[in-house]
A tleap script that builds the chain and sets N, CA, C and O, in Angstrom:
source leaprc.protein.ff14SB
mol = sequence {
  NMET LEU GLU LEU ALA ASP ARG LEU ALA ALA
  ALA GLY CYS ASP ASP GLY HIE LEU GLY GLY
  HIE SER ASP GLY ILE GLU VAL VAL PHE ASP
  ARG GLU ALA ALA SER ARG ASP GLU ALA MET
  ARG SER ALA ILE GLU GLN ILE GLU GLY CYS
  GLY LEU VAL VAL LYS ARG ILE GLU LEU ASP
  ARG GLU VAL LEU ALA CALA
}
set mol.1.N position { -6.541 13.457 -5.960 }
set mol.1.CA position { -6.269 12.543 -4.885 }
set mol.1.C position { -7.473 11.622 -4.662 }
set mol.1.O position { -7.307 10.433 -4.391 }
set mol.2.N position { -8.685 12.178 -4.777 }
set mol.2.CA position { -9.879 11.363 -4.609 }
set mol.2.C position { -10.010 10.328 -5.721 }
set mol.2.O position { -10.415 9.192 -5.473 }
set mol.3.N position { -9.666 10.722 -6.945 }
set mol.3.CA position { -9.711 9.781 -8.072 }
set mol.3.C position { -8.727 8.632 -7.837 }
set mol.3.O position { -9.050 7.472 -8.093 }
set mol.4.N position { -7.541 8.953 -7.356 }
set mol.4.CA position { -6.543 7.921 -7.066 }
set mol.4.C position { -7.024 7.005 -5.947 }
set mol.4.O position { -6.844 5.790 -6.020 }
set mol.5.N position { -7.623 7.570 -4.930 }
set mol.5.CA position { -8.165 6.756 -3.838 }
set mol.5.C position { -9.238 5.806 -4.363 }
set mol.5.O position { -9.303 4.650 -3.945 }
set mol.6.N position { -10.075 6.285 -5.272 }
set mol.6.CA position { -11.104 5.434 -5.864 }
set mol.6.C position { -10.481 4.318 -6.699 }
set mol.6.O position { -10.939 3.176 -6.643 }
set mol.7.N position { -9.435 4.637 -7.478 }
set mol.7.CA position { -8.760 3.623 -8.293 }
set mol.7.C position { -8.103 2.571 -7.414 }
set mol.7.O position { -8.170 1.379 -7.712 }
set mol.8.N position { -7.469 3.006 -6.335 }
set mol.8.CA position { -6.834 2.057 -5.418 }
set mol.8.C position { -7.882 1.154 -4.765 }
set mol.8.O position { -7.670 -0.053 -4.653 }
set mol.9.N position { -8.997 1.720 -4.337 }
set mol.9.CA position { -10.056 0.923 -3.722 }
set mol.9.C position { -10.611 -0.089 -4.712 }
set mol.9.O position { -10.868 -1.236 -4.348 }
set mol.10.N position { -10.798 0.323 -5.958 }
set mol.10.CA position { -11.304 -0.583 -6.992 }
set mol.10.C position { -10.320 -1.716 -7.268 }
set mol.10.O position { -10.730 -2.807 -7.664 }
set mol.11.N position { -9.019 -1.467 -7.063 }
set mol.11.CA position { -7.991 -2.481 -7.288 }
set mol.11.C position { -7.837 -3.418 -6.092 }
set mol.11.O position { -7.050 -4.363 -6.142 }
set mol.12.N position { -8.589 -3.161 -5.014 }
set mol.12.CA position { -8.518 -4.021 -3.842 }
set mol.12.C position { -7.752 -3.432 -2.681 }
set mol.12.O position { -7.567 -4.095 -1.661 }
set mol.13.N position { -7.305 -2.204 -2.818 }
set mol.13.CA position { -6.532 -1.541 -1.755 }
set mol.13.C position { -7.441 -0.814 -0.772 }
set mol.13.O position { -7.123 0.293 -0.337 }
set mol.14.N position { -8.560 -1.420 -0.420 }
set mol.14.CA position { -9.464 -0.758 0.516 }
set mol.14.C position { -8.951 -0.847 1.956 }
set mol.14.O position { -9.577 -0.315 2.873 }
set mol.15.N position { -7.812 -1.520 2.154 }
set mol.15.CA position { -7.178 -1.587 3.471 }
set mol.15.C position { -5.960 -0.679 3.549 }
set mol.15.O position { -5.171 -0.765 4.491 }
set mol.16.N position { -5.809 0.192 2.554 }
set mol.16.CA position { -4.699 1.141 2.525 }
set mol.16.C position { -5.195 2.551 2.736 }
set mol.16.O position { -6.306 2.894 2.331 }
set mol.17.N position { -4.380 3.364 3.366 }
set mol.17.CA position { -4.719 4.768 3.615 }
set mol.17.C position { -3.771 5.630 2.795 }
set mol.17.O position { -2.551 5.525 2.923 }
set mol.18.N position { -4.333 6.469 1.964 }
set mol.18.CA position { -3.595 7.286 1.025 }
set mol.18.C position { -3.262 8.632 1.638 }
set mol.18.O position { -4.101 9.261 2.282 }
set mol.19.N position { -2.024 9.067 1.430 }
set mol.19.CA position { -1.603 10.381 1.911 }
set mol.19.C position { -0.586 10.981 0.974 }
set mol.19.O position { 0.149 10.258 0.300 }
set mol.20.N position { -0.538 12.277 0.927 }
set mol.20.CA position { 0.437 12.965 0.095 }
set mol.20.C position { 1.330 13.836 0.948 }
set mol.20.O position { 0.898 14.384 1.961 }
set mol.21.N position { 2.585 13.960 0.532 }
set mol.21.CA position { 3.538 14.829 1.220 }
set mol.21.C position { 4.605 15.267 0.231 }
set mol.21.O position { 4.510 14.938 -0.951 }
set mol.22.N position { 5.599 15.987 0.670 }
set mol.22.CA position { 6.589 16.571 -0.242 }
set mol.22.C position { 7.386 15.529 -1.019 }
set mol.22.O position { 7.908 15.841 -2.089 }
set mol.23.N position { 7.495 14.305 -0.513 }
set mol.23.CA position { 8.234 13.253 -1.218 }
set mol.23.C position { 7.371 12.475 -2.200 }
set mol.23.O position { 7.890 11.645 -2.946 }
set mol.24.N position { 6.086 12.721 -2.217 }
set mol.24.CA position { 5.195 12.015 -3.140 }
set mol.24.C position { 3.948 11.522 -2.441 }
set mol.24.O position { 3.424 12.174 -1.537 }
set mol.25.N position { 3.483 10.375 -2.867 }
set mol.25.CA position { 2.266 9.769 -2.325 }
set mol.25.C position { 2.659 8.575 -1.472 }
set mol.25.O position { 3.604 7.850 -1.784 }
set mol.26.N position { 1.925 8.387 -0.405 }
set mol.26.CA position { 2.190 7.287 0.523 }
set mol.26.C position { 0.909 6.485 0.707 }
set mol.26.O position { -0.173 7.053 0.860 }
set mol.27.N position { 1.037 5.164 0.691 }
set mol.27.CA position { -0.102 4.292 0.994 }
set mol.27.C position { 0.320 3.439 2.184 }
set mol.27.O position { 1.285 2.678 2.106 }
set mol.28.N position { -0.403 3.572 3.272 }
set mol.28.CA position { -0.107 2.828 4.500 }
set mol.28.C position { -1.136 1.715 4.623 }
set mol.28.O position { -2.342 1.960 4.597 }
set mol.29.N position { -0.641 0.486 4.759 }
set mol.29.CA position { -1.521 -0.679 4.810 }
set mol.29.C position { -1.547 -1.301 6.192 }
set mol.29.O position { -0.579 -1.241 6.950 }
set mol.30.N position { -2.674 -1.893 6.487 }
set mol.30.CA position { -2.831 -2.806 7.618 }
set mol.30.C position { -3.498 -4.032 7.013 }
set mol.30.O position { -4.717 -4.187 7.073 }
set mol.31.N position { -2.678 -4.901 6.429 }
set mol.31.CA position { -3.177 -6.002 5.599 }
set mol.31.C position { -2.947 -7.345 6.261 }
set mol.31.O position { -1.874 -7.613 6.802 }
set mol.32.N position { -3.969 -8.186 6.212 }
set mol.32.CA position { -3.841 -9.557 6.696 }
set mol.32.C position { -3.540 -10.470 5.515 }
set mol.32.O position { -4.152 -10.347 4.454 }
set mol.33.N position { -2.599 -11.381 5.704 }
set mol.33.CA position { -2.234 -12.351 4.671 }
set mol.33.C position { -1.558 -13.533 5.350 }
set mol.33.O position { -1.274 -13.496 6.547 }
set mol.34.N position { -1.307 -14.575 4.579 }
set mol.34.CA position { -0.665 -15.773 5.123 }
set mol.34.C position { 0.751 -15.473 5.605 }
set mol.34.O position { 1.252 -16.132 6.516 }
set mol.35.N position { 1.395 -14.476 4.991 }
set mol.35.CA position { 2.752 -14.103 5.403 }
set mol.35.C position { 2.969 -12.620 5.142 }
set mol.35.O position { 2.218 -11.983 4.403 }
set mol.36.N position { 4.015 -12.087 5.766 }
set mol.36.CA position { 4.368 -10.685 5.543 }
set mol.36.C position { 4.720 -10.464 4.074 }
set mol.36.O position { 4.309 -9.467 3.481 }
set mol.37.N position { 5.480 -11.392 3.484 }
set mol.37.CA position { 5.872 -11.247 2.087 }
set mol.37.C position { 4.670 -11.259 1.155 }
set mol.37.O position { 4.622 -10.493 0.192 }
set mol.38.N position { 3.708 -12.116 1.431 }
set mol.38.CA position { 2.499 -12.163 0.612 }
set mol.38.C position { 1.711 -10.866 0.728 }
set mol.38.O position { 1.179 -10.375 -0.268 }
set mol.39.N position { 1.629 -10.312 1.919 }
set mol.39.CA position { 0.929 -9.038 2.115 }
set mol.39.C position { 1.606 -7.929 1.327 }
set mol.39.O position { 0.930 -7.129 0.679 }
set mol.40.N position { 2.929 -7.870 1.373 }
set mol.40.CA position { 3.654 -6.834 0.631 }
set mol.40.C position { 3.518 -7.039 -0.867 }
set mol.40.O position { 3.290 -6.080 -1.605 }
set mol.41.N position { 3.653 -8.269 -1.323 }
set mol.41.CA position { 3.576 -8.567 -2.749 }
set mol.41.C position { 2.189 -8.188 -3.310 }
set mol.41.O position { 2.097 -7.572 -4.372 }
set mol.42.N position { 1.132 -8.554 -2.602 }
set mol.42.CA position { -0.205 -8.240 -3.112 }
set mol.42.C position { -0.468 -6.733 -3.106 }
set mol.42.O position { -1.117 -6.214 -4.013 }
set mol.43.N position { 0.030 -6.037 -2.095 }
set mol.43.CA position { -0.137 -4.578 -2.059 }
set mol.43.C position { 0.604 -3.913 -3.218 }
set mol.43.O position { 0.069 -3.014 -3.867 }
set mol.44.N position { 1.825 -4.353 -3.472 }
set mol.44.CA position { 2.613 -3.791 -4.584 }
set mol.44.C position { 1.911 -4.032 -5.908 }
set mol.44.O position { 1.807 -3.119 -6.728 }
set mol.45.N position { 1.428 -5.247 -6.130 }
set mol.45.CA position { 0.728 -5.567 -7.383 }
set mol.45.C position { -0.485 -4.678 -7.574 }
set mol.45.O position { -0.728 -4.182 -8.674 }
set mol.46.N position { -1.244 -4.475 -6.517 }
set mol.46.CA position { -2.446 -3.654 -6.623 }
set mol.46.C position { -2.100 -2.188 -6.873 }
set mol.46.O position { -2.747 -1.531 -7.689 }
set mol.47.N position { -1.102 -1.681 -6.190 }
set mol.47.CA position { -0.693 -0.286 -6.380 }
set mol.47.C position { -0.172 -0.083 -7.789 }
set mol.47.O position { -0.566 0.870 -8.462 }
set mol.48.N position { 0.711 -0.966 -8.247 }
set mol.48.CA position { 1.277 -0.812 -9.586 }
set mol.48.C position { 0.231 -1.059 -10.662 }
set mol.48.O position { 0.351 -0.539 -11.771 }
set mol.49.N position { -0.799 -1.850 -10.349 }
set mol.49.CA position { -1.903 -2.050 -11.281 }
set mol.49.C position { -2.702 -0.783 -11.520 }
set mol.49.O position { -3.455 -0.698 -12.490 }
set mol.50.N position { -2.549 0.197 -10.650 }
set mol.50.CA position { -3.220 1.502 -10.800 }
set mol.50.C position { -2.346 2.506 -11.543 }
set mol.50.O position { -2.711 3.674 -11.679 }
set mol.51.N position { -1.193 2.049 -12.023 }
set mol.51.CA position { -0.313 2.935 -12.774 }
set mol.51.C position { 0.711 3.662 -11.938 }
set mol.51.O position { 1.417 4.530 -12.451 }
set mol.52.N position { 0.814 3.332 -10.660 }
set mol.52.CA position { 1.808 3.956 -9.794 }
set mol.52.C position { 3.067 3.087 -9.742 }
set mol.52.O position { 3.041 1.920 -10.132 }
set mol.53.N position { 4.143 3.654 -9.268 }
set mol.53.CA position { 5.401 2.934 -9.110 }
set mol.53.C position { 5.754 2.924 -7.626 }
set mol.53.O position { 5.821 3.976 -6.990 }
set mol.54.N position { 5.979 1.736 -7.082 }
set mol.54.CA position { 6.392 1.612 -5.684 }
set mol.54.C position { 7.898 1.828 -5.634 }
set mol.54.O position { 8.662 1.073 -6.237 }
set mol.55.N position { 8.321 2.861 -4.913 }
set mol.55.CA position { 9.742 3.191 -4.815 }
set mol.55.C position { 10.365 2.741 -3.508 }
set mol.55.O position { 11.577 2.541 -3.431 }
set mol.56.N position { 9.543 2.581 -2.477 }
set mol.56.CA position { 10.093 2.233 -1.176 }
set mol.56.C position { 9.036 1.528 -0.342 }
set mol.56.O position { 7.847 1.837 -0.419 }
set mol.57.N position { 9.496 0.579 0.452 }
set mol.57.CA position { 8.624 -0.118 1.400 }
set mol.57.C position { 9.233 0.059 2.778 }
set mol.57.O position { 10.429 -0.158 2.977 }
set mol.58.N position { 8.408 0.451 3.715 }
set mol.58.CA position { 8.842 0.573 5.114 }
set mol.58.C position { 7.956 -0.291 5.971 }
set mol.58.O position { 6.738 -0.310 5.792 }
set mol.59.N position { 8.552 -1.005 6.899 }
set mol.59.CA position { 7.802 -1.855 7.813 }
set mol.59.C position { 7.801 -1.232 9.199 }
set mol.59.O position { 8.806 -0.683 9.650 }
set mol.60.N position { 6.683 -1.323 9.852 }
set mol.60.CA position { 6.543 -0.833 11.230 }
set mol.60.C position { 7.404 -1.676 12.158 }
set mol.60.O position { 7.300 -2.903 12.137 }
set mol.61.N position { 8.232 -1.066 12.954 }
set mol.61.CA position { 9.120 -1.808 13.862 }
set mol.61.C position { 8.340 -2.715 14.825 }
set mol.61.O position { 8.813 -3.794 15.181 }
set mol.62.N position { 7.163 -2.281 15.238 }
set mol.62.CA position { 6.350 -3.105 16.129 }
set mol.62.C position { 5.900 -4.389 15.437 }
set mol.62.O position { 5.829 -5.447 16.064 }
set mol.63.N position { 5.599 -4.294 14.157 }
set mol.63.CA position { 5.187 -5.474 13.400 }
set mol.63.C position { 6.350 -6.448 13.267 }
set mol.63.O position { 6.168 -7.661 13.376 }
set mol.64.N position { 7.536 -5.916 13.034 }
set mol.64.CA position { 8.711 -6.775 12.897 }
set mol.64.C position { 9.049 -7.488 14.190 }
set mol.64.O position { 9.568 -8.604 14.160 }
set mol.65.N position { 8.769 -6.872 15.318 }
set mol.65.CA position { 9.092 -7.463 16.605 }
set mol.65.C position { 8.116 -8.563 16.980 }
set mol.65.O position { 8.430 -9.418 17.809 }
set mol.66.N position { 6.933 -8.549 16.374 }
set mol.66.CA position { 5.892 -9.535 16.725 }
set mol.66.C position { 6.159 -10.880 16.118 }
set mol.66.O position { 5.381 -11.813 16.318 }
savepdb mol mol.pdb
quit
């Protein structure tokens, strides 16, 4: 898990928090970008650049309401 955290940080995911649970690995971001779509796209690219596969994206309801 520490090696993966280091790989993610090296890929630019230093604004993501890594966690593991029974469904797999989760990366929770608090990312600033010009748009929500740009923030998601850049996070996906960085995660997949580390050899992981993004299977699901969830947005915080509070963020959507803002």
